[in-house]
N, C-alpha and C positions, 0 to 999 in steps of 0.2 A: 512703435516699441522703442524703448530706451536701449541703447547699445552699450551700456556700462557693463563691466565684467560681472558684477553681482547679478544684474538682470539676466544676462545671457546664461550664467550658471544656473540661476533659478529656472529659466526656461528649459535648459538641458535636463535638469533634475525632473521636472514635470513630465517631459517627453519620455524619459527613461522609465519612470514609474508607470506611465500609461502603456508603454509598449514592450517592456522587457518580459520575456518568457524564459523560464529556466527549466531544463530537463535534467533530472537526476535519475540515473539508472542504477539500481541495486538488486542484488540477488536476494530473494527471500529465504534462501537456505542458510541454516546455521544461526548462531547466536548473535552475530554482528548486526544483522538487520534489526532484531528486536532491541538491541542496545542502542542503536542509532535512533530508533523511534522514541525510546524513552528519553534520550538526551535532547532530542529536537522534536518535541510534540507537534510543532507547526507542520512537520512533514505529513501529518495526518489531518490536522485541524484546518489548515489553510491551503491544502493542495488537492488536486484531483489525481487519484491513483488509477492508472490504466494498465491492465495486464494485456500484453500484446500477443501472447500465445496461450493456448489452452493448457491447463495443468494435466499431466498424465495421472491416471488412476493410482499408480503406485506411489507417486509423490503425495497425492492427497491422503492416501492411507498412512504413509510415514509421518506426515505432519500431524494428522489427527491422533494417531497412536502415541506419538511422543508427547503431545500435549495432554492426552487423557491418562497417561501412565501415572501422573501425580494423584489421580483420584482414587487409586487402589480398587478399581472395579474388578469383578470376577471376569475371567477370560471371555466367556460367552457374551456377557453384557458389554464388555469393552468392544468386542467385534461388532455387535449390533450398533453401538454408538458411533463407531468409525464409519459404518455403512450409512448411517443417518447423516453424518457430517459430509460425506461424499455426495449424498443426495441433495443436501442443502446447496452445496457449491454448484452442482450441475443444474439444479432447477433455477437458481439465481442467474447463472450464465445464460440459460435458455431464455429467461424473461428479459434479460438485457439485450438480447439479439432481436427481440420482437419489435 
């Protein structure tokens, strides 16, 4: 292997690209998370998202309710949709642990 500075720098870059792992921790609560995802779409497209803790039911309800508020559904239908969203989340979580 050639020991010129350019060759060594190229080797260093190859090793960094092959071995660098980055952990970004963000809270999914609030508008900041969605804003960051829209500004940097590679956070979703080129990454693995890992939830380390289970979401509590009240947090799932709050997220589903806030996102479904824009749909202008009747209160009873909205409640059923929130229940279905929670079911989807729990069932996917169960399947992931199998």
